[in-house]
Structures are given as structure tokens and as C-alpha cells.
Steps between C-alpha positions, in 0.01 A plus 500: 500500500367366833129499554425633846160416642399644833299223663453607859139381529304829499749714301507236236130552433558880458772446245354489145788296365470241782124476472530465122763233536290308749196534274699353209640218709179417686211604273246298697607659826392839365188384328358346817206686643662454847822678389500750780446225755786303353749788524424529867672163543857633554671163464324418178578845361864475610533162341349631174754783494790264571391267222468794258857612586627140461345486158642836383842390628467192283498271805840617616583688817830627357344621176578871555853458636786646310721200453814699438497676837250300696324832568118478491454876474554676171609865485252581222241344282610452141170398344131516558229275360270804493726738310710251294213297370561594135874425527426161665243418235739587210792307673289185525391530140851577375666230703243216523235591242249498785212747476423575866156631406399169351700231668411350841824475687545377851646761736807284576575439138455866430746591775758246374480632148518856618820425695646330187452790249816580301682828547422620150130555560394858582353401836830365624684800369263731691547297814881532460471875455290527817747293695801691373718655767800642324643820361425469130304812402294325226397213720402742779278685249345166396445415867324832559288462181380144585465551878177369650246750635475528869204308661197722552538502879864609472410767248229634732741499796756698297237746377389555862864553599549753219181683599624528855834640384336778299 
């Protein structure tokens, strides 16, 4: 999965995920009584967003690139930290005996371990089902069963479209 953060100065502030990420990365920035004055400084805020993205990309600009094709865009997301949290937890415990609820783990180390999970853990199997693009009926059913829910904004858009078509 590729973490996408919308950091376009003002919209970044409106994004709950972006604001939460910045708050985690810069706790003092958000606890300062002059917070609203600080966010008016566009250059400071832009730099904070850029540093946050750098951190989430583990200090690498090419982090999200698909090395097989060189394509940076993926057709579909095959996992979500939000919806696959239990599978990720169990995979780490099964593979590394790391209890993610107790251990303090640096983000970069977490990402490296996540990328190195063996294919026999359920999380990796689910990712392979979601990525499947073939004709096998059973694998298509597993892909459908394990598909990720649509983002709320997309779900609302589709519901509005369906309402218009009624």
C-alpha cells in the first residue's frame, strides 16, 4: 500500500488523516498556543508536510514505485492499515513474535518487516487474493470476499449517483 497525503497547504489542514499525521510527527507544533498563527506561515506548513511525507516514505523518493514495471500508479489497493489491522497484527506475531500492541517499533523497521512477511501468513494470502487478475473461479470468489470497502467519499458519490438514477 502507498500512503497518500494531501499536503496542499490549506487542504492539508482539512484532511483528518493529514492533520493527525502532522500532530503525531510534530506534537509540539500542535500543542503551541500560537498554533493557528503558525499554520498561517505557508512555507513552514509546506515544509512540515514534506517532512511528514519523507518520513512515511522511509526517506526514499522511489518508495512507492513498482519496481517490476517502473509504474508509480497502482491499479487497485490490496491492503489497508485501517481494515487489515488484525491481519497485520497476527502476521507480525506469527512471523516475528512481535506484539504490535506492546512493542515500540520505528515506522521504517515496521515497513521493512511488513514487506518481508512470508507468503504463508493470512495477511499475505489476502493481499494475493485482492491482487488476483485471472480466470480461476475460486480465486475470484476469494477476491470478492476479501475486497476492501470503498472509501466513504466514494461510497457517498455512488449512493448519490444511484439516487439520481432512480
